[in-house]
N, C-alpha and C positions, 0 to 999 in steps of 0.2 A: 600520689598526693593530689593530683587532679581530680582523681575518682572521690576522693574524700570531701574535696570542695563541692563536687556535684552533688553528692548525697545530702550534704548540709543545705544547700541551696534549693534541693527539691523539698527537703523537710519544711525549711522556712518558708517557701512558696506555698506550701499547703496549710501551715499555720496561720490563722488570723485571730486577730483580738481586738476588743474596744476597751477604752478607759471605763465606760459604764459598763462593766460586765454583767450586772444585773438585771440589765434591761429586759433581756428576755424572760427573765422569772417574774419581773414585774407585769409584762405584758400577759403572761400565762395566769397571774392572779386576776387582773381585770377581765380576762375571758373566762375563767373558771368561776368565778364568783357571780358572774353576770352582769358585771358593771358596764360593759360595752352595750349589751342589749338594754339594760335599764336606761342608759343614755339616750339610745335611739328611740326608746319607746316614749319617755317623757319629754325630751327636748326637741322641739319642732323649730328649725330655723330655715332649712333648705327645702326648696321646691322640688329639686330634682337631685338624686343621689348619683350622680356621675362624676367623677369615679368614688367620691368620698361620701360618708355618713357622718352625722353629727360627732358620734364617738370618735370618729378617726381623727377629726379635727381638735376636739377635747383632749384625747390622749397623746396626740402628738405635741400639744403645747405643754402637757404634763411631763410626758418624756423628756422633752427639750430641757426642763428645769432639772430632771433627775440625771441628766447627761452633763449638767455643769452650765447649761446655757443661762444668759441674764435677760437675753431680750428675743423677740422673735426672730430676728435676724440671724440669730445662732443655729437656728434649724436649717440653714443653708449648707452648713458644714455636715450635718448629719444626713442631708439628702444625698451626698455623693461618698458617705461612708459603707462601702459593701457589707463590712462585717456587722455594722448597727442595723442595716436593712435586713440581713439573714437573721439577726438575734430576733427581730419582730416578724420574720416571716413576710415581709412586704417587698414589693417590687419598687414601690415608690411611697414617699409621704408628702402631704400638702407643703407647698413651698411658703416662706415667710410672707409673701404679699397676699396669698389665699388665706393664710392664718389670720392676718390683720383683718382682711374683709369679713372673715367669719366673726371674729371678736366684735367688730362694728355693728353687727346685727343683734347683740344682745341687749335687751331691756331688762328692766327690773324683774318682770314675771319670768324672763328666760333664766335668770340667775337663780330664782327660788326653783325653777323647774330641774335645773341641774342639781342643786343642793337635795332636792327631794329625791333624785334618781341614786344619789350616793348614799343618802340615808336609808334607802329601800335596801339596797344592797348590805350595807353595814348591819341593819337589824337583821337580814337573812343570814349573814355570817355569824352573829351572835346566837341565833337561834340553833345553829348546828353544833355548837359546843356541848360537850357532855356535862352533866351536872358537877362533877367534881372540878370543872374549870372555875365555878363560881364560888367555891368554898374559900379560898382566900385571895385577897387583893393586895398588891404592893403598889403603891402610888409614888411615882418619881416625878418630881417637878425640877425644872431647869430652866433657866433663861439664857437667851443669846441676843447679840446685837445684831440687827438686820440694817446694814449700812445702807444709805440713800445718798443721792448726789445733790438734793435739795438742801437748802437751809432755812426755809420759811414755811414749813408744813406743819400743821396743827398736831401737837402731840409729840414731835420729834425732840430729841435732846441730843447733847453732845457728849461723847463718851470720854474717859480719861485719856484715851488716845488721840481725841481731836478729830473723831470721825462722827458725822451726823447720822442719826438712825433712829429705828424704833427697838423697843425691847419686848419682843413678844414673850409670853410665858408659856412654855411647853409642858403638858402634863400627859403622862402615859400611865397606863395601868400594865402592871405585869403580874402573872401568877405563877 
């Protein structure tokens, strides 16, 4: 009986998982499409890249959202999650205060530069599609309530559940 417990313990000790199991796949998409490189090329906010580049900061914030984070402080939980860091192939990620400092550097032109980087990569992905991909398109439109904690913001409404928020329209293309 004791030997069976030890075997189970050894298996459990080697098995690690994260709640955001697709984060490694999302990181591979960012790398293979050239998104990280495009961000570093187009967005210049840091004078020195020790140890992080602009793409590290941008992707860190995006991955925080994908991992269920709702604010920059939620990055701290991810910094101590070894399985999460392994999924990204990283030894460390920027902490919440560093992420906040990075966000404060943005001006209007920098936001445009980041959008240009994303659009450059998006167009490259579309160019790689075979001609048959463009033969038929199915457009799916859906709405969702993005709740907020404020009650006096322009454009915000009250849902039937009594929650304040915005109602973004999500449109996607399927083929």
